[in-house]
C-alpha positions as CSV (number, residue, x, y, z in Angstrom):
1,M,0.0,0.0,0.0
2,S,1.4,3.4,-1.0
3,L,1.8,6.2,1.3
4,T,-1.0,8.1,-0.4
5,E,-3.4,5.4,-0.1
6,F,-2.5,4.9,3.6
7,S,-3.0,8.6,4.3
8,L,-6.3,8.5,2.5
9,L,-7.6,5.6,4.5
10,R,-6.4,7.3,7.7
11,W,-8.2,10.5,6.8
12,L,-11.4,8.5,6.2
13,R,-11.0,6.6,9.3
14,E,-10.6,9.7,11.4
15,G,-13.4,11.5,9.4
16,R,-16.0,8.8,10.4
17,Q,-15.2,9.9,14.0
18,S,-15.1,13.6,13.2
19,R,-18.1,15.7,14.3
20,K,-17.0,18.5,12.1
21,L,-16.9,16.3,8.9
22,I,-20.4,15.0,9.7
23,L,-21.6,18.6,10.1
24,L,-20.1,19.4,6.7
25,I,-22.0,16.5,5.0
26,V,-25.3,17.6,6.6
27,F,-24.6,21.2,5.6
28,I,-24.1,20.3,1.9
29,A,-27.0,17.9,1.9
30,L,-29.4,20.7,3.2
31,L,-27.8,23.2,0.8
32,L,-28.4,21.1,-2.3
33,D,-31.8,20.0,-1.3
34,N,-32.9,23.7,-0.7
35,M,-31.3,24.8,-3.9
36,L,-33.3,22.3,-5.8
37,L,-36.4,23.4,-3.7
38,T,-36.1,27.2,-4.6
39,V,-34.4,27.0,-8.0
40,V,-37.8,26.3,-9.6
41,V,-39.5,29.3,-7.9
42,P,-38.6,31.7,-10.8
43,I,-38.7,29.1,-13.4
44,I,-41.8,27.3,-13.1
45,P,-44.5,30.2,-13.1
46,S,-42.8,31.6,-16.2
47,Y,-42.2,28.3,-17.9
48,L,-45.8,27.1,-17.4
49,Y,-47.2,30.5,-18.6
50,T,-45.2,30.2,-21.7
51,L,-46.4,26.5,-22.3
52,A,-50.0,27.7,-21.8
53,H,-49.6,30.5,-24.4
54,E,-48.1,28.2,-26.9
55,L,-50.9,25.7,-26.4
56,N,-53.6,28.5,-26.6
57,T,-52.0,29.8,-29.8
58,T,-52.1,26.3,-31.4
59,D,-55.7,25.7,-30.4
60,S,-56.9,29.1,-31.7
61,H,-55.4,28.4,-35.1
62,E,-56.8,24.9,-35.2
63,G,-60.3,26.2,-34.3
64,S,-60.3,29.2,-36.6
65,G,-60.3,27.0,-39.8
66,E,-57.4,28.8,-41.2
67,P,-55.0,26.7,-43.1
68,A,-52.0,25.8,-41.1
69,V,-48.5,26.9,-42.3
70,T,-45.9,24.2,-41.3
71,N,-42.5,25.4,-40.0
72,S,-43.2,29.0,-41.2
73,L,-44.8,30.6,-38.1
74,Q,-43.4,31.0,-34.7
75,T,-44.8,32.3,-31.3
76,I,-42.5,34.2,-29.1
77,F,-43.5,35.6,-25.7
78,S,-41.3,38.3,-24.4
79,Y,-41.1,39.1,-20.7
80,Y,-39.1,42.1,-21.4
81,D,-41.9,44.0,-23.0
82,N,-44.6,41.4,-22.3
83,S,-45.6,41.2,-26.0
84,M,-46.6,38.2,-28.2
85,L,-45.1,38.1,-31.6
86,I,-46.2,35.7,-34.3
87,I,-43.5,35.8,-37.1
88,E,-42.5,34.0,-40.1
89,N,-38.9,32.6,-40.5
90,V,-37.0,35.8,-41.3
91,T,-33.5,36.8,-41.9
92,E,-31.5,39.2,-39.7
93,S,-31.9,41.9,-42.3
94,M,-35.6,41.8,-42.0
95,W,-35.7,42.3,-38.2
96,Q,-36.1,45.9,-37.3
97,E,-35.1,47.0,-33.9
98,G,-38.0,48.4,-31.9
99,S,-40.8,46.9,-34.1
100,D,-43.8,46.2,-32.0
101,L,-45.7,44.3,-34.6
102,I,-44.6,41.9,-37.4
103,S,-47.1,41.2,-40.2
104,T,-46.5,38.7,-43.0
105,R,-48.7,37.9,-45.9
106,L,-48.8,34.4,-47.5
107,P,-51.0,33.3,-50.4
108,G,-54.4,33.1,-49.1
109,V,-53.3,33.7,-45.4
110,V,-53.0,36.9,-43.4
111,T,-51.1,36.5,-40.2
112,T,-50.9,39.4,-37.7
113,A,-50.0,39.6,-34.1
114,S,-52.3,41.6,-32.0
115,P,-50.7,43.9,-29.5
116,Q,-50.7,42.8,-25.9
117,S,-51.4,44.9,-22.9
118,D,-48.3,46.4,-21.0
119,C,-48.7,43.7,-18.3
120,P,-50.3,40.3,-18.6
121,K,-52.7,41.0,-15.7
122,A,-55.5,41.0,-18.2
123,D,-54.8,37.4,-19.1
124,S,-56.9,34.9,-17.2
125,N,-54.3,32.2,-17.8
126,L,-51.9,34.1,-15.5
127,L,-54.6,34.2,-12.7
128,N,-55.1,30.5,-13.1
129,E,-51.3,29.9,-12.7
130,N,-51.7,30.6,-9.0
131,V,-53.5,27.4,-8.4
132,K,-51.4,25.2,-10.8
133,V,-48.1,26.7,-9.4
134,G,-49.3,26.3,-5.9
135,L,-50.2,22.7,-6.2
136,L,-46.9,22.0,-7.9
137,F,-44.9,23.7,-5.2
138,A,-47.0,22.0,-2.4
139,S,-46.5,18.4,-3.9
140,K,-43.0,18.1,-2.5
141,A,-43.9,19.1,1.0
142,T,-47.1,16.9,0.9
143,V,-45.1,13.8,0.0
144,Q,-42.4,14.6,2.5
145,L,-45.1,15.1,5.1
146,L,-46.4,11.6,4.4
147,T,-42.9,10.0,4.4
148,N,-41.5,11.5,7.6
149,P,-43.5,9.4,10.1
150,F,-41.9,6.3,8.5
151,I,-38.4,7.8,8.2
152,G,-38.0,8.8,11.9
153,P,-38.7,5.3,13.5
154,M,-36.6,3.7,10.7
155,T,-33.5,5.7,11.7
156,N,-33.8,4.3,15.2
157,R,-33.6,0.8,13.8
158,I,-30.9,1.1,11.2
159,G,-29.2,4.3,12.0
160,Y,-28.8,7.6,10.1
161,Q,-26.3,6.8,7.4
162,I,-28.4,4.5,5.0
163,P,-31.4,7.0,5.1
164,M,-29.0,9.9,4.4
165,F,-27.5,8.1,1.3
166,A,-30.9,7.1,0.1
167,G,-32.0,10.8,0.3
168,F,-29.0,11.5,-2.1
169,C,-29.9,8.9,-4.7
170,I,-33.6,10.1,-4.8
171,M,-32.6,13.7,-5.0
172,F,-30.2,13.0,-8.0
173,V,-33.1,11.2,-10.0
174,S,-35.4,14.2,-9.2
175,T,-33.0,16.7,-10.4
176,V,-32.4,15.0,-13.7
177,M,-36.2,14.6,-14.2
178,F,-36.6,18.4,-13.6
179,A,-33.9,19.1,-16.3
180,F,-35.7,17.1,-19.0
181,S,-39.4,17.4,-18.0
182,G,-41.6,19.3,-20.6
183,T,-44.9,18.9,-19.3
184,Y,-46.8,19.8,-16.1
185,T,-47.3,16.1,-15.1
186,L,-43.5,15.2,-15.3
187,L,-42.7,18.3,-13.3
188,L,-45.2,17.3,-10.7
189,I,-43.8,13.7,-10.4
190,A,-40.2,15.3,-10.2
191,R,-41.3,17.6,-7.4
192,S,-43.0,14.8,-5.5
193,L,-40.1,12.6,-5.7
194,Q,-37.8,15.3,-4.4
195,G,-40.2,15.3,-1.1
196,I,-39.0,11.5,-0.4
197,G,-35.4,12.4,-0.9
198,S,-35.7,15.5,1.4
199,S,-37.3,13.5,4.1
200,C,-34.5,11.1,4.2
201,S,-31.8,13.8,4.2
202,S,-33.4,16.3,6.6
203,V,-34.5,13.8,9.3
204,A,-31.3,11.6,9.3
205,G,-29.2,14.8,9.0
206,M,-30.7,16.5,12.0
207,G,-30.9,13.4,14.0
208,M,-27.3,12.6,13.3
209,L,-26.2,16.1,14.5
210,A,-28.2,15.7,17.7
211,S,-26.7,12.4,18.5
212,V,-23.0,13.5,18.0
213,Y,-23.5,17.0,19.7
214,T,-24.9,16.1,23.2
215,D,-24.2,19.4,24.8
216,D,-27.1,21.7,24.5
217,E,-25.1,24.8,23.6
218,E,-22.8,22.9,21.1
219,R,-25.8,21.3,19.6
220,G,-27.5,24.7,19.0
221,N,-24.3,26.0,17.4
222,A,-24.1,23.0,15.1
223,M,-27.7,23.1,14.1
224,G,-27.3,26.9,13.4
225,I,-24.4,26.1,11.0
226,A,-26.4,23.2,9.4
227,L,-29.4,25.6,9.0
228,G,-27.0,27.9,7.4
229,G,-26.6,25.4,4.6
230,L,-30.5,25.5,4.3
231,A,-30.3,29.3,4.1
232,M,-27.5,29.1,1.5
233,G,-29.7,26.9,-0.7
234,V,-32.6,29.3,-0.3
235,L,-30.3,32.2,-0.9
236,V,-28.6,30.9,-4.1
237,G,-31.6,29.0,-5.6
238,P,-33.8,31.6,-7.0
239,P,-31.3,34.0,-8.5
240,F,-29.2,30.9,-9.7
241,G,-32.2,29.5,-11.4
242,S,-33.5,32.8,-12.8
243,I,-30.2,33.9,-14.3
244,L,-29.4,30.5,-15.9
245,Y,-33.0,30.2,-17.2
246,E,-32.9,33.7,-18.8
247,F,-29.6,33.3,-20.6
248,V,-29.0,29.4,-21.0
249,G,-32.3,27.7,-20.8
250,K,-34.4,25.6,-18.4
251,T,-32.2,22.5,-18.4
252,A,-28.9,24.3,-17.4
253,P,-29.6,25.0,-13.6
254,F,-30.7,21.5,-13.0
255,L,-27.7,19.8,-14.7
256,V,-25.4,22.0,-12.7
257,L,-27.2,20.9,-9.5
258,A,-27.0,17.2,-10.5
259,V,-23.1,17.4,-10.7
260,L,-23.1,19.0,-7.2
261,V,-25.4,16.3,-5.7
262,L,-23.1,13.6,-7.2
263,F,-20.1,15.3,-5.3
264,D,-22.2,15.0,-2.0
265,G,-23.1,11.5,-2.7
266,A,-19.4,10.5,-3.1
267,L,-18.6,12.3,0.1
268,Q,-21.3,10.3,2.0
269,L,-20.2,7.1,0.4
270,F,-16.6,7.3,1.6
271,V,-17.1,8.9,5.0
272,L,-20.5,7.5,6.4
273,Q,-20.2,4.0,4.9
274,P,-24.0,3.7,4.3
275,S,-23.8,0.0,3.6
276,R,-23.7,-0.9,7.2
277,A,-26.7,-0.4,9.6
278,Q,-25.8,1.4,12.9
279,P,-29.0,1.2,15.0
280,E,-29.4,3.3,18.3
281,S,-28.3,1.5,21.5
282,Q,-31.6,2.2,23.2
283,T,-35.3,2.3,22.1
284,G,-36.5,5.7,21.4
285,T,-39.8,7.2,22.5
286,S,-42.5,6.6,19.8
287,I,-43.6,9.3,17.5
288,F,-47.1,9.1,18.8
289,T,-45.9,9.6,22.4
290,L,-44.0,12.6,21.4
291,L,-47.0,14.1,19.5
292,K,-48.9,14.2,22.8
293,D,-46.2,16.4,24.4
294,P,-47.7,19.9,24.3
295,Y,-44.2,21.5,24.4
296,I,-43.1,19.6,21.3
297,I,-46.4,20.6,19.6
298,I,-45.8,24.3,20.4
299,A,-42.1,24.2,19.1
300,A,-43.4,22.3,16.0
301,G,-46.2,24.9,15.5
302,S,-43.8,27.7,15.6
303,I,-41.7,26.1,12.9
304,C,-44.8,25.5,10.7
305,F,-46.4,28.9,10.8
306,A,-43.2,30.8,10.5
307,N,-42.2,28.9,7.3
308,M,-45.9,28.9,6.0
309,A,-45.3,32.7,5.4
310,I,-42.5,32.2,3.0
311,A,-44.2,29.1,1.5
312,M,-47.2,31.3,0.6
313,L,-44.9,34.0,-0.8
314,E,-42.9,31.8,-3.2
315,P,-45.7,30.8,-5.7
316,A,-47.8,34.0,-5.3
317,L,-45.2,36.8,-5.4
318,P,-43.7,36.1,-8.8
319,I,-47.1,36.0,-10.3
320,W,-48.2,39.2,-8.4
321,M,-45.0,41.0,-9.6
322,M,-45.8,39.9,-13.2
323,E,-49.4,41.4,-12.8
324,T,-48.4,44.7,-11.1
325,M,-44.7,45.5,-11.9
326,C,-44.1,43.9,-15.3
327,S,-41.2,42.2,-14.0
328,R,-38.6,40.5,-16.1
329,K,-37.8,36.8,-15.6
330,W,-34.6,37.4,-13.7
331,Q,-36.3,39.9,-11.3
332,L,-38.7,37.1,-10.2
333,G,-35.8,35.2,-8.5
334,V,-33.9,38.2,-7.4
335,A,-36.8,39.4,-5.4
336,F,-36.2,36.5,-3.0
337,L,-32.6,37.6,-2.5
338,P,-33.0,39.9,0.7
339,A,-35.0,37.1,2.4
340,S,-32.4,34.5,1.7
341,I,-29.5,36.7,2.8
342,S,-31.3,37.7,6.1
343,Y,-32.3,34.1,6.7
344,L,-28.5,33.1,6.5
345,L,-27.7,35.9,9.0
346,G,-30.4,35.1,11.4
347,T,-29.5,31.3,11.6
348,N,-25.9,32.1,12.2
349,I,-26.4,34.9,14.6
350,F,-29.2,33.4,16.7
351,G,-27.7,29.8,16.6
352,V,-25.3,31.1,19.3
353,L,-27.3,34.1,20.6
354,A,-30.6,32.2,21.2
355,H,-29.0,30.0,23.9
356,K,-28.0,33.2,25.8
357,M,-31.1,35.2,25.5
358,G,-33.5,32.3,25.7
359,R,-34.6,30.3,22.8
360,W,-38.4,30.9,23.8
361,L,-37.8,34.7,23.6
362,C,-36.0,34.4,20.3
363,A,-38.9,32.5,18.8
364,F,-41.5,34.9,20.3
365,I,-39.8,37.9,18.8
366,G,-39.3,36.1,15.5
367,M,-42.9,35.1,15.0
368,I,-44.1,38.7,15.7
369,L,-41.6,40.0,13.1
370,V,-42.6,37.5,10.6
371,G,-46.1,38.7,10.9
372,I,-45.4,42.4,10.6
373,S,-42.9,41.9,7.6
374,I,-45.3,39.7,5.6
375,I,-48.1,42.1,6.0
376,C,-45.9,44.9,4.5
377,V,-45.1,43.0,1.4
378,P,-48.1,44.1,-0.7
379,F,-47.4,47.8,-0.1
380,A,-44.4,47.6,-2.4
381,S,-44.9,49.2,-5.8
382,N,-41.6,48.0,-7.4
383,I,-38.9,45.4,-6.8
384,Y,-37.1,47.9,-4.6
385,G,-39.9,48.3,-2.3
386,L,-39.7,44.4,-1.6
387,I,-36.2,44.6,-0.1
388,A,-37.2,45.7,3.4
389,P,-40.3,43.5,4.0
390,N,-38.6,40.4,2.4
391,F,-35.4,41.0,4.6
392,G,-37.5,41.1,7.6
393,V,-39.4,37.9,6.7
394,G,-36.1,35.9,6.1
395,F,-34.4,37.3,9.3
396,A,-37.4,36.4,11.4
397,I,-37.8,32.9,10.1
398,G,-34.1,32.4,10.7
399,M,-34.6,33.4,14.4
400,V,-37.5,30.9,14.7
401,D,-35.8,28.0,13.0
402,S,-32.4,28.4,14.8
403,S,-34.2,28.5,18.2
404,M,-36.8,25.7,17.6
405,M,-34.6,23.1,16.1
406,P,-32.3,22.7,19.0
407,I,-35.1,23.0,21.5
408,M,-36.6,19.9,19.9
409,G,-33.6,17.9,20.9
410,Y,-33.5,19.6,24.3
411,L,-37.2,18.7,25.0
412,V,-36.3,15.0,24.1
413,D,-33.5,15.1,26.5
414,L,-35.6,16.7,29.2
415,R,-38.8,14.7,28.9
416,H,-38.2,11.5,26.9
417,V,-35.5,9.0,25.7
418,S,-32.5,10.7,24.0
419,V,-33.0,9.2,20.6
420,Y,-33.7,12.0,18.1
421,G,-34.9,10.3,14.8
422,S,-38.5,10.7,15.7
423,V,-38.6,14.3,17.1
424,Y,-36.8,15.6,14.0
425,A,-39.3,13.7,12.0
426,I,-41.9,15.8,13.8
427,A,-39.9,18.9,13.2
428,D,-39.7,18.1,9.4
429,V,-43.4,17.3,9.4
430,A,-44.1,20.8,10.8
431,F,-41.8,22.3,8.3
432,C,-43.5,20.4,5.5
433,M,-46.9,21.3,6.7
434,G,-46.1,24.8,6.3
435,F,-44.9,24.2,2.7
436,A,-47.7,22.0,1.8
437,L,-50.6,24.1,3.1
438,G,-49.0,27.4,2.3
439,P,-48.7,27.1,-1.5
440,S,-51.9,25.1,-2.1
441,A,-54.2,27.2,0.1
442,G,-52.3,30.3,-0.6
443,G,-52.7,30.0,-4.5
444,A,-56.4,29.4,-4.1
445,I,-56.9,32.4,-1.6
446,A,-54.7,34.6,-3.9
447,K,-57.0,33.8,-6.8
448,S,-60.2,34.5,-4.9
449,I,-59.6,37.5,-2.6
450,G,-56.1,38.7,-3.9
451,F,-52.6,38.7,-2.9
452,P,-52.7,41.5,-0.3
453,W,-55.4,39.7,1.8
454,L,-53.3,36.6,1.5
455,M,-50.4,38.2,3.1
456,T,-52.6,39.9,5.7
457,I,-54.2,36.5,6.9
458,I,-50.9,34.7,7.3
459,G,-49.3,37.7,9.0
460,I,-52.1,37.7,11.7
461,I,-51.8,34.0,12.3
462,D,-48.1,34.3,13.0
463,I,-48.6,37.3,15.5
464,L,-51.5,35.4,17.2
465,F,-49.4,32.3,17.6
466,A,-46.4,34.1,19.1
467,P,-47.6,34.2,22.8
468,L,-47.5,30.3,22.9
469,C,-43.8,30.5,22.7
470,L,-43.9,31.7,26.4
471,F,-44.7,28.3,27.5
472,L,-41.2,27.1,26.3
473,R,-39.5,29.4,28.8
474,S,-39.1,26.6,31.4
475,P,-40.7,23.3,30.3
476,P,-40.8,20.8,33.2
477,A,-38.8,17.7,33.1
478,K,-40.4,14.3,33.9
479,E,-39.3,12.9,37.2
480,E,-37.2,10.0,36.0
481,K,-35.5,12.2,33.4
482,M,-34.7,14.7,36.2
483,A,-32.8,12.1,38.3
484,I,-30.8,11.1,35.3
485,L,-30.0,14.8,34.4
486,M,-28.9,15.6,37.9
487,D,-26.5,12.6,37.9
488,H,-25.2,13.5,34.5
489,S,-24.7,17.2,35.7
490,C,-22.8,16.2,38.9
491,S,-20.5,13.8,37.0
492,T,-19.8,16.4,34.4
493,K,-18.9,19.1,37.0
494,T,-16.6,16.6,38.8
495,K,-15.0,15.7,35.6
496,M,-14.4,19.3,34.6
497,Y,-13.0,20.1,38.0
498,T,-10.4,17.4,37.9
499,Q,-9.4,18.3,34.4
500,N,-9.0,22.0,35.1
501,S,-7.5,21.8,38.5
502,T,-3.7,22.4,38.9
503,Q,-3.4,19.4,41.2
504,P,-5.1,16.1,41.6
505,Y,-8.6,16.0,43.1
506,Y,-7.5,13.7,46.0
507,A,-4.6,16.0,46.7
508,A,-7.0,18.9,47.1
509,E,-9.0,17.1,49.6
510,E,-5.9,16.1,51.6
511,E,-4.8,19.7,51.8
512,T,-8.2,20.9,52.9
513,E,-8.2,18.4,55.8
514,S,-4.8,19.4,56.8
515,D,-5.6,23.0,57.0
516,E,-8.6,22.1,59.3
């Protein structure tokens, strides 16, 4: 065996015992999962709207009885000036810059393109997109919601490594499907498949971190960093998708993501060794028992309603911007940039600060801030007016997530058996409920009563839920857990004293007795 191979094997062996390397793997998995989650936000509404216009144009020609002209007419919808052009194959010399209407005459056929309104708000197809896009976005969270109750208990039996690697495999297939899907049905299947992969990655990843970071403060810091990966995915996804879609095409962003997913899978394969089952040493509390704990329900509710705000915003905001601001395609993704940046800041700042100020207080302030910020979104008249409210939404959700994710593990330590697969399945269920109910219900509400009322409703819900976080200030421990925690605390203090003392513990006792 060469020196290089020996060094590599030694690095891998040490890596399997390294908490930082495990944290890196979870960070990358959450990053890529949420990039795929949000990269479709600016692409799908625009892509489906373009498909609908092409279909309507074809149907109108077939129903009019006009003779069809094969390979001579082309329909182009421009988001730059929101105009529809029906043109014949022309040379560059025939194209005149700034022309608003192109008319061509063929023998027996007169083809003209009727001028469109300045914004597509008069188009009923765009309003109907709220429901279709909402259902598409919600499908991932709905499937993930149904999968989580099975993934949590499974991690208790076989460990976290195999579900984590399974999540990678499923996410890779979903990413490739997104790249080459050309119909609404295939996009819906790809989005639903992603939900299964996300369930495996998020539940196994958070449970793995909770098991290797046993100290409450260290656990909060680690989960804050891991949620930073989630934030980075949310941050990079929309602008990454919109820019590549605008200048390269729909396939490009998904192929780039597929390559990055392969890198993450290779890292998991070498470090985590997912071929071997590594079950927990003790039987964890059942998921149904955890669901009866009111403190876990409050923490899960905070995660659900805080994320429901951004979940409702994702499918409805691009369509509202197209209706009211005549926004270009790249602007539909860039509009989410302030929320993504502030979420990244919020998770990293309050991953450390929440433990010091009280996680219950951090979540309480965050829920109120989410409600106020989301209510202010419809007051924007252009893309610049969205900066402040979207920044507030992202920052506040970062406060809630970085507080409630560690407190879920703390509640299990305090009141149940310290096995974390099931409790983080509940946390992921709460997250998914927000992203399942948000887009599906939000799309229907936006279509019926309007986008401003939709934002007002979810904002009021978040503000009304905030006072429940006060119950998490000092949740009581169960009697049997209290005795275990007290023994653990005493042994930890004794160990710290003997390690930090300048002389042995028994010598310090002898010196005290001699002084007396």
